[in-house]
KELO-93258 format. One record per residue: x, y, z of N, C-alpha, C in turn. Coordinates in steps of 0.1 Angstrom, whole numbers, plus 5000, padded with zeros to 4 digits. Layout:
<sites>
XYZXYZXYZ...
</sites>
This chain:
<sites>
500949885000500050005000500950125000500750214990501550344989500950454998501850545002501450665010501850785002500950885002501251004994501251125003502051224999502151355007502151464997501151564999501151684992501251805000501251795014501351905023502851935025503451985014504852015013505251964999506551924997506951874984506251744982505851714969505251594965506151474968505551384976506351264980505451134979506051024975505350894974506250794981505650724990506250614997505650484993506350404984505750284978506850184975506750074983505950044995506450125007505850115018506250185030507750165033508450275035509950265037510750285025510150285013510850315000510250424993510950534990510450654984510550644969509450654962509450644947509950774942510750764931511250884924510550904911509951014910509251044897510051154890510751114879511651204873511051304864509951264857509351364847508451464854508551594849507751694855506251674852505951614840504551594837503951474845504851374848504351264857503951324871504851404876504551464889503351554889503251634878502051724877500751634876500751534868499551444867499251384881500151334888499951274901499351384911499951504910499551614919498051644917497651654904496251694901495351584906495651454904494851344909494751344924495851364931495951364945495051474951495151594946494351704952492851684949492551594940491151564937490851414940491551364950491451224953489951184956489551074950488151024952487151094943487651194935486651264926487151244911486251244902486651234888487151364883488351354876488951474871488751464855488051564849487851564835489151564827489151494816490351484808490851624804489951714801490451854796491151924808490751894820491451954831492851904833493051774831494351714831495251764820494651774808495351824797495851964799494952044804495352184807496452194817496352114827497452114838498752074832498751964823499951914818500552004807499752074799500252154788499552294789499852374799499252504801499352594789500352584780500452664769499852614756499052504758498352444747498852304744497852204743498252064742498752034728499651934727500051884714498851794708499051764695497951674689497951534695499051494701499151364707498851364722498151464726497951474741497251354747496251304740495451184746496351064748497251034737498050924739499150944749499651074749500651104759500151094774498851134775498251114789498250974793497850884784497850734787499250694790500250744783501650694786502050734800501750864804502150914817501450824828500150794826499450714836500050574837500450514826501050384826502350394834503150494832504450504839504250524854503150604857502850614872502550484878501750404871501350264876502550174877503550194868504750114869505550154881505650274884506550324895505950314909504550314909503950324922503050194924503550114933502849984935501450004940500449944934499049944939498350074935498850154926498250284923496850244916495750304921494450274916493850394909493850404896493350514888492250454879491050494881489850454873489650554862489150494850488850584839487450554835486650664834485250654830484850774821483550784818483150904809483451034816483351044829483551174836485051204838485951114834487351144835488151034843489251074850490050984858489851014872489850904880489650914895490750834902491450894911492450824919491850784932491850654935491350604947492450584958492250644969493150624980492350604993492850535002492250525015492550645023491750685033491950805041493350815047493850705051495150705058496350705048496050695035497150695025497550825020496850935023497151065018497151165029498251245031498351335042497251435043496751475031495751575031494451525037494151395034492951335040493151305055494351275059494651255073494551385081495051495074494951625080493451665082492651645072491251685074490451595084490851475085490251385094490551435108491851465111492251515124491551645127491351735117490751865120489251835123488651745116487251715119487051655134488051575138487951525152488151635162489051735159489251845167487951935169487251945158486052025158484851955165484951825165483951745173484151735188485451755191485851745205485151845214484551805225483951895234484951965244486051895246487151945255488152015247488552145251489452225243490852155243491252085254492552025254492651915243491551835243491551725233491451785219490651895217490551955204491952005199492652075209494052125205494952015201494851895208495651785204495451735190494151725186493851685172494351795162494151925166494652025156496152015155496851995166498351995165498751875157498051765158498351645150498151675135497151745132496851785118497951885113498251985121499252085116500652025114500951915122502251855121502451785108501451765101501551695088502151785077502051915079502552015069504052015070504751995058506151995057506652125050505752215046506052335039504852365030505052455020503952495011503452375003502152375000501552264993502252244979502652124977503352084964504552174962505352204972506452294971507452244960507952334952508852294941508152254928506852244928506052204916505052304913505152384902504252484899503352444888502052424891501052384882499952494882499952584871499052694871497552654874497152534868495852494870495452464884496452444893496152414907496352534916496652654910496952764919495852794929494552794924493452824933493352714944493552584940493452484950494452494961495752524956496852544966496552664975495952774969495652884978494652854988493652774984492552734993493152655005494052565001494552475012495452555022496152655017496952735026496052815035494952865030493952935038493352835048493052715044492552615053493552585064494752575061495852555071495852665082495752785077495852905086494552905095493452875089492252865097492252765108492852645105493052535115494052585126495052655122496052705132495252795142494452885136493652975145492752905154492052795148491152715157491952655168493152605165494052545175494352645186494752765182495152865192493952895201492752905195491552935203491352825213491552695209491352585219492352595230493652625226494652625236494552745245494052865240493852975249492752945258491652875254490552835262491052735273492052655270492652565279493652625288493952755286494952825295496352805290496652765278497952745274498452865266498652975272499053095265500553115265501253065275502653095277503453055264503152935259503952885248503452935234502453015234501853055221502453185216502953275225503253415220504353415209505353335210506353335199505753285186505053175187504453115175503453215168502653285176501753385171502453505165503553545172504253665166504853625152505353505151505853465138504753465127503553415131502453405121501953545118501853635127501253775125502253845116503553815117504553885108504253835094503953705092503653655079502353695073501353725082499953765078499553885086500054005083499854125091498454175090497554135081496154175080495254085086495753975092494853875098494453915112493153965113492754025126492553915137492153795133491953695143493253655150494353645142495653625147496053735157495853855153496253965161495453965175494153935174493353925187493853815196494253695189494853585197496153625204497053695196498253735202498153835213497153925212496854025223496453945235495553845233495153775245496253695252497153635244498253565250499253655257499553775251500453865257499853925270498553955269497854015281497953915293497653785290497653685300499053665306500053695297501453675302501953805309501053895312501454015319502054125310501954115297502554205288501454295282500854375290499754455285500154555275501354615277501854715267502154655254502654535254502954465241501654425234500654385242499354355236498754475229498854595236498254715230499054755217500354725217501254765206500854675194500454545196499954465185498754525179497754575187496554635181496954765173497854845179498254965172498854935158499754835157500254795145499254745135498354665140497254605132496354725126495954815135495154925130495855005119497155035122497955115112498055045099498254915099498454845087497054835079495954815086494654805080494354935073494555045080494255175075495155205063496455185064497355215053497055125040496754995043496654905032495254905026494254905035492854895030491955015032492455105041491555215044490355185053490555075061489455035070489955015085489055025094489355005108489354855112489954815123489854675127488354635129488154505128486754455130486354445145485154395147484554395160485354315170485854195165486454105175487854165180488654215170489854285174489654405184488554475180488254595189487854545203487054435203486654385216487754345225488754265219489854225227490754345231490854445222491654565226490954635238489654645237488954715248489154635261489054495261489254415273490654435279491654445270493054465275493154595281492554705275492554835281491954835295490854755297490154755310490954655320491854585315492554485323491854355325490854335316490154205317490654105308490353975311490853865303489953845291490553875279489753875267489653735261488953645269488853505264488053495252488453435241487653425229486353365232485253425226483953375229483653245222483153155229482753025223481453035216481152955207479852955200478752945211477753035210476653035221475852905220475552845231474852725232473352755234472952875236471552915239471153025230469853035228469353145220469353275227469453385220469653405205471153385202471353355189472753345184472853425171473953505171474253585159475653565154475753505142477053475136477353575125476553675123476853765112478153835113478853845101480053935101479654075104480554165108480254305110479754375097478854465099478354545088479354655085479754665072480754765070480154905070480954995076480455135078480255215065481055185055480955265043480055205032479155115036478155055027477355175021477155165007476555275000475455214991474255284990473255254980472455124983471955074972471154944972469854954980469355074981468055094989466955004984466755004970465654934965465854784967467154734966467354594968467154554982467554634992467354615006465854605009465154695003463654695006463054565000463454524988462954404982463254284991464454274995464854155004464054155017463854275023463154285035461754235033461154275022459754235019459654075017460554025010460553875007460853795019461853835027462253745038461353765050460553865051459553885062458153855057458053765048456753735041455753685051456153605062455253565072454553425069454853365058454253235055455353145049455353015054456352925049457752965053458752915045460152945047460553025034460553155034460953225022462453215020462753195007464153185003464453294992465453374995465853474985467253444980467453444967468753414961469253544955470353584960471053714956472153674947472053694934473053654924473553774917474653764909475153874902476553844897477053934889478353914883479453934894480653884891481753894901481954044905482154064918482454204923481254294925480054244923478854324924478454354939479054284949478754314963477654234968477554104964476454024969476553994984477753954988477953915002477754035011478354155007478154275015476754315016475954305006474554345006473854245015474154115014473454015023473654045037474954075041475254105055474454235060474454335051473654455055472154425057471654345047470254315048469954235061470854135064470654055076470754135089471654225089471654315101470454395103469854445092468654525092467454445097467554315094466354225097466554155111467554185119467754115131466554115140465954235141464754245150463654155146463554125133462454035128462753895130463953855133464353725136465053715150464253725161464853745174465553625179465353505173466053385178467553375173467853455162469153455158469353465143470653475139471053485125472253405123472153305115473253215112473953255099475253255099475953295087476853175083476653125071477253005067478053025054479353045055480153045042480252905036479852895024479752765017480952735007481652835003482652824992483652714996483752614987484752514989484652425001483552425008483452355021482552225019482852125026482052005026480752025034479651985028478352015035478251945048478851835050478851765063479551845073480751905070481451985080480652105083480052165073479152285075478052255085477452145084476352105093476852075107478052015108478651995121478952125128479452215121479752345127478452415132477452405124476152465127475552405140475652275140475052205152475752235165477152245164477852285176477552425180477352515170476952655173475552665180474752565177473352565182473252475195474452445201474452385214474452235214474652165202474752025202476151975206476351905216477651855220478351775209479651785209480451715198480051565196480051485207479651345206478251325201477351425202475951405198475751435183476851485176476651525162476751395154475651365146475651235139476651235128477051115124478051095113477451125099476151085098475551085085475051235082475251275069474951415065473451435066472651335062471151355063470651355077471351285086470951285100471351425106472451475102472851615107471851715102471451705089470451805084469151795092468751665096467451655103467651715117468751695124468951765137468951915136469651965125469652105123468252165121467352095113465952135112465252135125465552025133464952015146465252125155466552175155466952275164466252415160465852425147465252555143463752545144463152435148461652415149461052525157460052595151459252695158460052815162461252835157462052955160462053045148462353175151462553275141464053305139464553235129466053245126466253275112467153375109467553405095468853325092468853245082469953165078470553235065471753285066472453345054473453245049473253195037474153095030474953175020476253195023477053285014477853195004477853244992478653184981478253044978477053014977476552884974476852854959477052724956477352674943476352574938475952484948475152364945473752384951472652384943471352404948471052294959471652174957471352064967471852104981473052164981473552214994472552305001471952394993471052494999469852415004469352324996468152245001468452175014469652125015470052055028469952145040470252275038470352365049469052455051467952415044466652485046465952445059465552545067464752505079463452445074462852365083461652295080460352355084460352455092459052515097458952665095457752715094457652865092458252945103458553065100459153155110460553185107461253085100462653115096462653155081463753215077463953255063465453235059465653225046466953195041467353295030468553355032469153445022470353385017470353365004471453294997472253384988473553394988474253464978475053354969475053384957475753294947476153364935477253314930477753364917476853304906476053204909475153144899473753174903472853164893471453194895470753084904471352964905470752854912469352834907469152814893467852804887467152674892467952574896467252454901466652464914466752574921466152594935464752634933463852544934462452574932461852674943460952764939460252844948461052964954462352984950463153084955462853224948462953324955462853464949464253504945464453544932465753574927465853724925467053774929467353914928468753924922468753964909470053974902470654114906471854114910472554244915473454294904473154414899473954474889474854584895475454674886476254774891475554884900476254964907475655074915475155174905474155254910473755374902474955474902474855574893475955664892476155744905475055784911475155864923475755784935475255654936475755564946477255534944477655514932479055484929479955604933479455724930480255844934480255864949479155824956479155834970480155734977480155614971481055514977482555554975482855604963484255654961484555774970483555864972483855974981484055924996483355825000483555775014484855705015485355645004486655575005487855665004487755764994488855844991488855984996487656035001487656165008487156274999487256395004486656514998487256544984488456494981488956534967488156474956487356374959486456314949485556424944484956504953484056614949484856724942486056744946486856854940487356814926487656694924488056644911486956554904485856614903484656544899484756474886485356554876485456494862486256374862487456374869488256254870487656144878486956184888486256084896485256004887484556074878483556014869484355914860485555954856486355864847486655734854486955744867487355624875486055544876484955604879483655534881483355454868483455524857483155464844484155344841485455364844486355254842486055134851485555164863485255054872483854994869483155054859481855004855480855004867481055094877480255114888480154984897481054894895481054764903481654794917480954754928481454794941482854744944483254614940484554574943485554654936485354684923486354764916486454904922485354964926485355094932486055094946485854984953486454974966487954964965488454894955489854884952490455024948489755084939490255214934490255314946489155314954489055404965490155374975490455254978491455214988492855254983493055244970494355294965494555444966493455514964493555654966493655694981493055614990493255645004494655615009495255505003496555465007497555575002497255634991498255734985497455864983497355944994496656064993497156164983498356154978498856244969498656204954498156084953497856034939496656104933496956174922495856244916494756154910493556194911492456114905492656094890493156204884493356194869494356094865495456084874496455984871495855844872495155814882494555684884493555654873492755754869491755744859492455704845493555774843494355744830494755594830495255544841495755404842494555314840493455344846492255254845491655254831491755364824491255374810492055294800493255254804494055174795493555024797492754974787492154844788493254734790494454754785495454654786495854634801495854734809496354724823495254744833494054764829492954794839492854694850492854564846492654464856493854454865495054484860496254494869496154604879495554714875495354834884494354804894493354724891492254694901492654584910493754614917494254514927494854594939494454554951495054614963494954514974496154484980496254384991495654254986494754194993494154064988492854084980492554204976491454234968491854244954491154174945491554184930490254144922489954234913488854204904489154074896490354064891490653954882490453814889490853804902490753684909489253654912488453754914487053734916486353684904486753734892486153674880486653534877487953514880488553384878487853274885487353304897486653194905485453154897484753244891483553204883483953134871484953184864485453114852485852974854486552954865487152814867485952714870484852764874483752674877482952634864483352684852482652654840483152524834482252464826482652344819483352394806484152304800485052344788484252414777483052374773482352434762481952584766481552594779481252734783482452824784483552764788484852844789485152894775485052804765485452854751484452954747483152944749482153044745482553174752482853164765483253284773484453354766485453284762486553344756486253414742485353344735485053394722484153524723483153514732482253634734483053754739484053724748484853834753485753904743486053834732486853894722486053984713484753964713483954044704483754184710484154284703484154424708482854494708481754424709480454484709479954514724479254624726478754654739477754544744476854504736476054394739475754324726475554194727475554104716474154064711473754084699472554034694472653884693471553814694471553664694472153614681471953674670472653624658474153624659474653724666476153724667476653614677475853584687476253474696476253344689475253324680475153204673476253194663476653304657477753304648479053274654479253324667480553304674480653164680479553114685479652994694478952874687479652764685479052644679478152584690476952544686475952484695475852564708475352694707475452784718474552764730473452694728472452684738472952654752473552544753474052494767475152584772476052624764477152714768476652844773475752904765475253034768474453034781473652924782472852914794473752904807474852824805475752814817476352944820476753024810477353154812476353254819475053244815474053324821473853284836473853144838473653094851474753134860475953144855477153184863477353334864476353414859476453554860477653614853478153544843479253594835478653654822477453634819476753684807475353724811474853834807473553884811472553874799471453804800470453794790469553914792469454004782468754134783467354134776466854034771465554034765465754084750464654104744464654144729464854294728465554334717465754474714464554524705464754644699463654704691463354624679464354544674464054464662463454324665463354294678462854164682463954064684465254104683466354014684466754014699466953884704467453874718468853934719469153984731470554044733471153994746472453984745473253944757474354054759474654064772475654164776476754104785477954134782479054094791479654224797479654224810480154334818481554374813481854504813483154554807484354484814484354474827485554414834485554264831484454194830484354054827484854034812484554124803484954114790486454134789487054224797488554244797489254114801488654054812489253924817489153814806488053804799487853704788488853734777489053864774489953894763491353854766491753854779493053814783493353664781492353584780492553444780492953394766493953314765494353254752493353154747493053154734492253044729493052974718493352844720494152774711493552754697492252764696491552734683491052864677491552914666491153044660489653034656488953144656487553154652487353244641486653194630486253284619485053364623484353334634483153394638483353544640484453584646484653724649484653814636485353764626485453834613484053834606483253724608481953724602481053824609481053834622480253924629480554074625481854104624482254234619481754264605481954174596481454194582479954214582479254124589477754134589477354264595477954314606477554444612477754554602478854564596479154674586478154664575477854544570476854534559475454574563475154534575473854574580473754734582474754794586474754944588474555004574475254954564475155014551473754994545473154874547471854854542470754934550470954944563469955024571470055174567471255224565471355364561470655394548470755294539470155314525468655314526468055264537466655264538466055384546466955474550466555594557466755714548465955824550466155944543467556004547468256054537469556114540469356264541469356314553469056454556470356534559471456464562472656534565473256594553473456724552473956794540475456774538475856654536477156614533477156494524478056484514477956364505478456234511477856124507478355994512479655954506480555884513481755844507481455744496482255754485482155654475482555514480481755414477482055284482481255174474481755054474480954944469480254874481479054834478478254774489478954654495479154644508479854524514479054404513479654284512479054154511478354124524477254064524476454034536476553884539477253834549477353694552476053634558475153714563473953654570472853624559471953534563470953494554469953614551469453614539468553724535467353744544466753624548465653634557465953704570467053674576467453734588467753884586468353914575468654064572467354134571466354074564465054144562464354164576464454064584463754074597464454184606465754184605466554284614466254434609466154444595466154584590464754614585463754544590462354584586462054724590462654764602462554904606463954954609464555014599466055044600466255144612465355224615465455314626465655234639464855134641464955044652466354974653466854934641468154864641469254954646469255074641470255174645470155204660468955214665468755244679469255124687469155004683469554884690471154874690471754914678473154884676474055014677473455124681474255254681475455234689475355184702476555174710477555084704477154974698478054884692478854944680478155024672478755084661479755184665479455264676480455354681481755284686481555174693482655094698483555044686482854994675483554944664484455044657484055174658484855274651486255274655486555244668487855244673488755124669488055024662488754904658489054904643488555004636488655004621489655094616490155074604491055174598490255294595490955414592490255534590489255534579489555474567488555474557487255394560487455274566486355194570485555264581486355334590485655404601484855514596485355594585484555704580483255654573483455534566482255484559481155444570481655374580480655334591480055454597480955554600480455674607479455754598479655754585478755814576477355744577477355614578476155534578475355564592476155564602475555594615475155744616475855834609475455974609474155994602473855914592472555924586471355914596471555824605470555804616470655914627471855944631472056044642471556184638471956224625471556354621470056364619469456254614468056254611467256274624467756224636467056234648467656344657468556424652469056544659469956504671470556384670471456334681472856384678472956524679474256584675475356554684475156544697476256524707476856394704476156284701476656154698477456164685476856234675477556244662478856324663478856424672480056504674481156414680480756344690481756254697482356154688481556094679481955994670482956054659482556164653483456224643484756284648484756324661485956374667487056264667486656134667487656024667488456024654487956094643488656084630489556214628489556304637490256424635491756404634492256294640493656264640494056194628493056154619493456074607494056174597494656104586495356184576494256244567494556364560493656414550493556304539492356304532491256394533490256344544490456234551489456184561489256294572490356344577490256444587489456564583489656604570488956724565487456694564487056574560485656544559485056544573485856484583485356484597485156634602486156714599486056854604484856924597484656904585483556964578482156924584482056794588480856744594480656804608481756814616481756874629481357024628481757084617481457224615479957244612479357144605477957144602477157134616477657054625476957044638477057174646478257244645478357384651477257474645477157464632476257544624474757524630474457394632473057364636472757414650473857434658473657494672473757644672473957704660473857854660475257914662476357834661477657894663478157944649477458054644477658094630479058144627479558234635480858284632481958184631481958094642482957984642482757894631481457854628481157764617481657824603481357954601481758014588483258004586484058034597485558024596485957884593485357784599485857644597485357594584484157634579483757604565484757644555485257774557486157824547487557744547487957714559489257634560489057504554487957434556487657304550487557314535486957424530486757434515488157454509489057534515490357544510491157414509491057334520491657204520491057114509489757114508489157024498489457064484489557194482489957244468491457184465492257194475493657154473493656994471492756924477492756784475492056734463491356834456490656804444489256734446488756744458487456674461486356774459485956784446484956884442483556854448483256724450481856694455481656734469482656704478482556744492482656894493483556954484483757104484482457174481481657114471480357174467479357174479479357064487478357064498478857154509480157164512480657254522480357394518480557434505480257564501478757604502477857504499476457524501476157544516476757464524476557484539477057624543478157664538478657794541477757904537477157894525476157984521474958004531474457894535473357894545473857964558475057934562475657994575475758144573476258194561476358334559475058404559473958334555472658394556472258414570472558324579472358344593473058454599474258484593475058604598474658734592473658734582473158854576474058894564474858814559475758844548475258794535474158854530473358794519474158794506474858914503475658914490476658804490477458784501478458684501477858544501476658534507475958404506475558364492475058464484474658444471475858404462476958474464478158434457478658294460478658264473479058124477478158024472476858044472475857954466476157934451476458034444476758024430477957944427478957964436480157874435479857734438478957704448478657564451477857504439476957584432476257534421477257494409478257584408479257554397479957424400480357404413481057284417480157154415478857174418477957054416477857024402477757134393477557114379478857044373480057094377481257034371481356884376480956864388481056724393479956634387478956694380477956614373476856574383476656644394475656604404474356684400473256614402471956674399471256714413471956704424471456724437471656874440470756964435470957104437469957164447469057084453468057134462468657224473469757174479470257254490470857384486471457384474472057504468470857604465469857554459468657644455468057704468468057624479467457684491468357794496469657784495470557894499470358014489470257984476470158094467468858174470467758104472466458164474466458254487467058194498467158264510467958394509469058384501469958504499469258604491468558564480467858664472466758734480466058664488465058724496465658824506466758794511467458894520467859014513468159004500468559114492467359184485466159144488464959204483464559164469465259064463465059024450464058904450462758944453461758844456461358764444461158834432460758764420461758654416463058684417464058594414464058474423463858504436463758394446462658304443461458354439460358274436460558184425461358234414461658144403462558034407463558064416464457954421463557854428462657904437461857804444460857724435460357794424459557724415460257614408461557634404462357534397462657424407462957454420463157354430461957264432460757324432459557254434459257154422459557204410459257124398460256994399461457024402462456914403462056814414461456864425461056784436459856694433458956754426457756674422458156564413459056584404459456474395460256364402460856404413461656304421460756194427459556234431458656134438459056114453459956194458460456174472459656274481458956214490458056304499458856404507460056364512460756454520461356574511461856534500462456644491461256734486460156684484458956764479458556854491458456794503458056874514458956994517460256974515461257074517461157184506460957134494460757234483459457314485458357254489457157324492457357434502458157404512458457494523459057624517460057614508460657734502459657804493458857734486457957794477456857864485456457814496455357874504455858014509457158014513457658134519457858244509458358214497458458314486457058354481456058264482454758294478454158404487454458394500453958494510454558624507455858624503456558754501456158814488455558744478455158804466453658844467453058824479451658864481450658754478451158634475450158524472449858444485449058514494448858454507448158314506447058304497446458174496447358064491448258094482449258004477450157964488450558054496451558034507450857934517449657964521448957874531448857734525448457724513448257584507449557514506450557584502451857514500452457464513452357554523452957514536452157404543450857404541450057294546450357164540450557164527451057044520452356994524453257094526454657064531454556994545453857044554453756984567453156844567452056834559451456704558452356594552453156634542454056534536455256504546455756604553456856574561456456494574455256514578454756424589454856284586454756244573454756104569456256054567457156144570458556094568459256104582460556054583461256064595462156194596461956284587462756404587462256504596462456484609461856574619462456714619463756734615464256864614463556944603463356884592462656954581461156984585460556894593459256914598459157034607460157044616460257154626460357284618461157284607461357404599460057444592459357354587458057384580457057424590456957364602456057404612456357554616457557584618457857724622457457824611457657784598457257874587455657874586455057764589453557764590453057854600453757864612453457954622453558104617454658134610454758264605453758304595453458214585452458244575451058254581450758164591449458174598449358314605450358354612450358484619450158594609450858594598450858704588449458714582448758594580447458594574446258594583446558624596445558644606445058514613445658404611445158284618446058264631445658344641446558354653446658214660445558144662445558014670446357914662446257904649447057814641448457844642448757974643450158024644450857974657450158004668450757964681450857814683449957734677449957594678451157544670451357604658452557554649453857594655453957714661455157754667455457674679454457634687454657554699455157414695454557354685455057214681456457224675456757324667458057344661459157364672458757434683459757454693460057324701459057244703459257114710460157024702459957024689460756934680462156994680462357124678463657184678464457154691463757154702464357134715464856984716463956894711464356754711465556734702465656804691466756784682467956874685467856954695469057044699469357144688468357194681468557294671468157424678469157484684468957604692468457724685468957764673468457884666466957874664466457754659465057734656464257734669464757674679464057684692463857824697464957904696464858044700463858124692463858104679462958184670461458154673461258024676459857984680459458044694460458044703460258104716459858254715460658314706460358464704458958484699458558404690457158414684456158394695456258294703455358264714455358384724456458444727456558554736455758674729455958684716455158794709453658774711453258644711451758614713451358654727452258634737451958674751451658824752452358904744452159044744450659074740450259004729448859024725447858974735448258884743447358824753447358904767448159014767448259094779449259044789450258964785451258914794452658964789452659094786453959154782455059144792454659174805455759164815456359024816455558924814456158784814456958764801456658834790457458804778458858874778458958984785460159064785461458984789461458914800462758844804462958724794461958664788462158564778462758624765462258734761462858804749464258844752464558894764465958934767466958814766466458704771467358584770467558544756466458544747466658524733467658624727467558744731468358844725469858814728470158774740471558744744472058634735471358534733471858414725471958454710470958524705471058564691472258654688472558744698473758824697475058744696475058644706476258554706476458474693475358434687475458364674475858454663475758584664476058674654475058694643473758664646472658674637472058814638472358894628471859034629470359044627469858974617468358984615467558924627468058814632467258754644467358854656468558914658468659004669467759124667467759184654466959304651465459274653465059154649463559124650463259104665464159054673463859034687463759174694464659274690464559404695463159464692462759434680461459484675460259434684460259304687459259254696459359314710460659334715460859394728460259534728460359604717459859744716458359734719457659644713456159624715455859594730456759504735456559464749456659584759457659664756457859784765456759884763456259904751455159984749453959934757453759804757452559744764452659764779453959774784454159784799454359934803454060024793454160164796455660204800456560164793457960204795458560264782458160384779458460454766459960464764460760484774462260494772462860364767462460254774462960124770462460094756461260134753460660104740461460174729461760304732462460384722463860324719464560284730465860224728465860094720464760014723464659884715464359914701463560014698463260044684464460094676465260174683466560224677467460104674467660014683468459894681467959814669466659794668466159724657466359784644466259924643466459994631467859984626468759984636470159974632470559844626469959734631470359604627469559544615468359584613467559534602467859594589468059514579468359554565467059584558466859714553465559744547465359654534466359604528466159514516465659374520465759334532465559194536464059164536463659104526462159074524461758964534462658874538462358764548462158834561463058924565462858994578461559074578461259134566459959214566458759124568458759004562457658914564457558864578458758834584458758794598458258904607458659024603458159144611456659154611456159134599454659134597454059034606454558914606453958804614454158824629455258864634455558884648454659004653454659114646453859224651452359194651451959104642450559064642450258984655451158914659450958834672450958924684451659044683451659134695450459214696449659214685448359294686447359224696446559294702445559234711444859124705444759014713444058894708442558914707
</sites>
């Protein structure tokens, strides 16, 4: 019979008295993995990963058989079984030092006498000859080795507790001092050392231990010592014997960890848990799940503390991670007063005794970090009055009747408050950089706690410096580490619990740079995705978000989880990533082609990209192209950073069709700014588009200067087509500045460029020409331009183009005295544009309808049209149009006897029109103010306003004259 040792260097005694020599590194690795999993089946892929961490050879299966055969040859009686679930090493409990260790520990915990318990613990600890598997590094076993080292430390602490209870403090001080030097953050060790020193008459030394502990905790973690260390410290100060408290044998019992003082937010979740757990019927079970680092355990402890009064018999706290359910039950029974010898050997019998102890009592059971639904069922109380709160990285879908609460990131306000509590007042002073940190931490409590702790440890570290480090995706997970807290290790625990297919799916989905994944992309990336995706959702590593606007299901991987997945090597390349990218670009192109192009810039020349998706799927996704862009907008913006400049410009142009159509100028601006660093001509096109957005917001002077600079560059580059559009836009901008002659010349230049380039798209140029001619008083010429534009629009059959042309024709009709024609044309324009998605054009026509209605005496129609136009302009962030409608409504207030209310509104409009540089708009606003001051009996102010208007308004400006007629009509008594 062979004997094995893993609690130190790997050793094999076979037969007893003769040590077997395993020369090969992979033989030793294989044996180590089997020994640490003795009695359990180890899947083949786990063994392969352990043996070849950098990727297996093609002959891995045969090599594995060879290594097993050699182990059997070298070790007499080695029993390794092979089945569908993998390989299992069979050893008797006395043949492996790890099993002997655990058996001795179990005996120590069952012992009622502290002297006997200490003896068992010492026998267990004597088996350790050094670090687990010392000299043999197997990355696949790192987590197991770390857990065993933690288990050893916990047993040592249990042993010290037993020996202190037995009065053996004299020989403990040296041993404890050595351990606390090795583990300076271990509060239980510090409390034990304080007790031993105090009993030895060294009160000063005991207090010095607490001082060092407190200093270390504050410097390293930014937290104060916990309740137990504080209790022992207080007892030493009072000169009392701080004997560690034994588990209470009588009710009530509270095992809850201390509630942290800087807990932040989660009010809605706390209220929901309180309602569920205090239901009053049966045994309510709440499962708190969520992605790694979301603060499940912290929230459970906070909720349990809040509910203590509702469960007067006690609160049991049961950490389940990596623990045997039988040992868990034994600990619980001893805590509930069951003497060691009375604890049954059988797990089911222990569970029955546990339920019996809770009969007719009101106890809250908190099961932390559960993995197996069966373990939870084993620990459920049997009678009403009790409740169970479970935290788990998994959803525990197999747990019937449980109320599930998925925990996501903190709200923005709560994230900021947590960072403030951890890092202090500078978070408020450096708010912009704090927001960058919060965004990089994705509002996850663990990540924020690490970032806040790092700032607390280093008070001179600027928030901007830490934010810059965190914004670097390559190093973000490295930065989110402090002391024993690390986001990466938290995610790794969940990843290691996955089966091989789910692990591969996790790696593939993490490499996809989309913010959230449509179901078709998941199917493209993952072969046979159903089971793998369900496992990822169950493990809280992937979030199922329901259907989007197109009816397609969507999945989201948290930013930090995605970064972890992207770090993992995948030995098998996937064509799926390239397919998803190609399909997304082709969908964007096709969706943009189905929307009206309202942005006054030319599309880049390109060939339609090939679409790898089936036609039926494409048709379903793009049935409503607006909805597709709404669902995919965040993904498209993310993809921009992964493409070359030309592909990025093409995708951006397609996205811009949607964004400009809906007035989402801020998003459009942010996207185009990413191309400013590109080489010309791409940077020039980006700058010209950004200038258009300035123009839309009324920044006329700045826009005009930038248009000219872009036009000069485009001329040098020979890009006549884009140059023509930029010149037409400049002409419209100059009209806003009141420079009609220059606008007419610029529009003529744009027409020439369009003609040379062979383009028939002259509608935008004609609109500029007509507006400039009207400003110069050349009304008949303007009407002819508008008539030609209307004829061309009617032949096009495009409702939007026709609606815009009718708008121009209606306005010039009013100025030529054809009031009925103007009313009919603008009514047709509005009706047509309501049937399109061109909301900006509709807002413009509604504003003109308001002016025509006011000028022709239809006051109610005018105010209704101006009001609707203003709301649309506000939604689209078109400030000049919003201001002009506001001015018209204020003019109507004067006619309704509310002149005093109109004056401050008009003053505000005046300030903004001045800032924009719009002479005509400013002059007309002064004119309405003149009427308001007359109505409020302020002749001096009225005279000043009239003089300002006269100086600004051009007597040739027929458009201004028509607007004057409309506005003054509104100021007349209603």
